[in-house]
N, C-alpha and C positions, 0 to 999 in steps of 0.2 A: 669770292673764293674761297674756299673748304680745306682743312688739314687731309691727308691722306687717312682714313680710317685705322692702318696698320702703324700711322707714325705716333697719332694721338686719339685716345678716346675721347667724345661729346663725356664729361663724369658728372655725377649728381653733386648741385651745392658744392662746387671750386669755389674756394677761399683766395683770392687771387692778392698778393704780396706786389709792390713793386718790380722786384728783381724776376720776379719768376712769372710775372706778364708779360716782363720786355722779351725774355727766353722765349714765351711761349709764342709770343707775335711774331719771331723771329722764324720759330716752325711753320708757323702757318703761312706766312712767306713764302716758304722758300719749297713750304709741300702741298701746292695749291690747285685746287681744278676750276679755271676761267669761268666753267658756268655755275659754281656753287655761290651760296652764298659768304658772306665776308664774315669774318671772328668779330668780336662785340670788339666796337670803337670801344678806344680808352675813354673814359667819364671826364670832364673838363676840367682844369687843371691837374690833369693824372693822377685824380683820383682814382684806389685799387676800387675794382669791381666789386662790393660786396658777396653775399651766399649768390652765387648765379646757378640758377637750376635749367639744365637744359634736356629734360623731358626726354632722356634716350634709354632710359629702363623702369624699372617698375621700383624703383627706391621714390622715385616724385612721391610716392605714398606716405613715406614718413613725413613731410612738412606740409602735405596740401591735402586736402579735404574738400569735398564736393556735397554740397548744403542741400541739395535736390535734382531730381533726373539725370542720377548719373549714366544713363544709357545715351547722354546727350555732350558728355567729357570723352573724349579719348584720347589713350598717351602710353605709349610712345606710337605716334604715324609720322612716315613718312612726308616729309615738303617735296613735292615735285617741285619747286625752285632750289631747294636747297642741295640737290647732287650729292645725297646721303645723309644731310641733315636731318635730325627727327625734330619734332614737335607734339604739341597740343594743340588738339580741335574742338573748337566749344559749337553744335549743331543748334540754330534755335527753327524746330517745324515749321512748315507751314499750318496757320492755325492757333501759336501759342497766344497763350492768354497775356492780356497786357498789364503785365508786373513783374519785378524780377522776378519773383519768384518760379514765374512762368518760362520762362528763359532758360540759359544754361551758363553756370556759375562754375568757378574755381577758386578756392584760400586758401592760406597757409593755416593750419590749425592752431597756431600760437598770435597773438600779438606782439606787436614791434612798431617801436614807438622813430622819432626822427633818425636819419640818416638819409641815403641814395636807394629809389626804388627806379626800376622800369622794365621795359621788355620791348623784344623785336615782335612786333607783328601786323597782321593783313588785316583788316576789319571787314563785316562786313559788306556782300559786294548787290546789289542790289536790282544793277543793269536790267533784269530780267521784272524786275513790277517797280521803276522808278519814285515813287510816291510811299513804297512801306517805310512803316511809321520804326523801323528797327535801328536799334543803339548798341555800338560798340564800347567796353568801356574798364580801363585802366585803372585801376584806385585803393586808396584801405579805405576803410570803414569799421568804426564804433560804436555801436551805441546797447542801454541798456535800460532806458527809459528813467533815468535820472537827470537830476539838474542840478552840477555841482558846480555852473556858473550862476546861477541863479538869476536868470533871464525870465523864468517861469515859461519856458519851450523846454522841453527834450533836450538832452542833450544830443549831437548829433557830431561824430568827429572825420571827417569824411576830407579825402583831397583827391580830385575828379580827373581824366585823362580822358574824355569823350567825342566819339562822330556819329554823327547820323548820317544812315548811308545812303539818304537820297540826297546828303550833300558832302561828299567824301570830303570834300577839298579843306574843310571849317573842320577846325580843332574847339571843341572846348575846354575850356581850364575852369577849375571852379572848386573853392575851398567854402564848407559848411562846417558849420559850427551847433546848432540846434536846429533839431527838425523834428516834429509831433505830426501824426496821420490825422487825416481827419475825425477819426473816432477817439481821440485822445481826449480830456477836459478841455475844453477849449475850441476844441476844433484843429483844423490843419493851422500850421505855423511855421516859421522856418527861420534862420538865417543865415545869406549864405553871400558871398561876391565871385564875381566870374569875370572871366576876359575869354573872347571868342576872334578868331583869325580866321580869315582868305591866305591858307596858304599860297595857293596857286599865283596871287596877287602881293601878300604883303599887307593885307587894309586889315587895318583892326577893328571889326566891326562894332564892338563896346570895349572898353579899355577896362574899368573895374567896379563892376554892375552891382550894387549891393542892395538886395532885396531881402523883404521881410513877407514875402507872400508871391506865388507863384502869378497871380494875376495882377500884383503891383503893376501898375502901365509904366512907369515912370522910376528910373535907377534913382536911390538912393545917395545921399550926399558921400563923395568922397576926399580922400586926404592925399596930402604929404606920400611916398612909398607905392604907391597902390599903381605907378600906371609908368613902370621902368621896365621895356625897355620903350621907347616911344615912337618906334618906328621899325621896321624890318624890312626885309627884302625877302623878292618873289621869290618860290619855288615854283621853275616856268612848268606846267601840266602834272602837279603836283595832285597823288589821287591815293587815299588811305587805302582801299579797297584793291589796288592794282597790283602795288607791290609792296614790298617786307621797307619795313620803315623802324627806323630805331627812335624809343621815346624814353623822358628820364626826367626825374623829379627830386629834388633834394629838400626836404622837410629838414628846417634848423632850427637854434632858437629866435630868431628873429624875422622867420618867414617860411617862405616857400619859392624853389627856383624850379623852374619848368622848363626842361629842352627838346630840340628835336636834332636827330645827324641829319645835318645836311648833308647826302651822297654827292652832292650835285658842286658841292663848292669842298667837300671834305673836313668840314668840321661842323662845333656843334653847336646849332643854332640857340640862342638863350632868345622862349617865348617869353616869358615874363619873369621880371625882378620880383616878386609880391611881400615888399616888406611896409606894410598898413598898420593900422590901430591893432594891436594883440587877443582884444577880443574878437577879432576875426581871423582870427589862425587858429586852427585845428589845435587842442592840445593834448586829448588821447589818446596812447597806442590803441593800433586797431590791426585790424586783417589785413593783408593783401591777399586783390584778387582782378581776376579777367571775368568779363563775363560779356553775354550778348542775349536780349530781350525786347518786346515790343513795347514802345511807349505814345500810345494813342495821342496822347496832350499835348505831346512836346511839336510845333512845330519847325520847318527849316527856317534858315532866313525869305525864303521864299514864297513862305506862307503853305509849302508843298507838306508831304512825308504825313506820317499819323495813319496811312493805313493796316491794316490788319496781313500779316505776308502770308501771302498765298503761295508760295513756294519758300523750301528749306533755305538757310543761310544759312552760312561757316564763320566761324573767326580762326586763323591759324596765329597759332605763337612758337617761335622760332625757339626761344630763351626769355627768361626771366631774372631779376634780382631784385632784393631787397636785404633790408638789414641784416638776415640773421641771427644766429643767436651765438 
């Protein structure tokens, strides 16, 4: 459902308080079109939405930057499924280079730290090339080549929600604290912990996989607080590339909580309540970003994917939210 444009304009960076959110929710419900996307659902535990970007006019340029290939980012654009909603669209062209910089990306201009982040989006659709190695990302990121945590590796403060378009039903949740590229002194090194879930079946493919190298064959030691919840319900027919879904994560003092709004049950589904060792939790404020790019090295769970895209692929975002200022 969607509000009538004559009664409520989708606004740039709306800061929702409890009473205001309740009033707006009522207005949405009373003046809705059955074919439109619904308004943003209230966050878990009734937390008010922070800064909310609806991409409905040029004002988004005050807070967001396009680091490369500006021709691949368009906003506001009409969302066909939105019945009047506007959004941002990121396009990865056929033949793109296999790096994040070779893709399409948009991010906030100023870094923000702990708080609530999220978006409603439809990920890249590769039905025309099932083994394309296209990756959709929703994430925070900060890197300056320093080593504040004294690990001997460059800091890389990053929280990721990602999908490979060859397996749009599998969600990848990752926390990075350190990463340095092969060109850095000592070569490529990293410290990350990951959870991957087949949302169609509810199967947790890996629970809290700690690695210090992309080539590391086995997950490192895990600890208490890294594996909750231990089971998840199935979302029948889930496909991130065919429908819009709402995603969120809460970065807080003791860890990160990841969520998906399960519209089949009308509630937020907690995907991962990470409360593991603090040295595995990002600590540096970063910028909030959306991207789509080609990753030739990251294969899907069946060993497929990785092909250079031969056709253009798009990611569409209905709204985004982040702690703001």
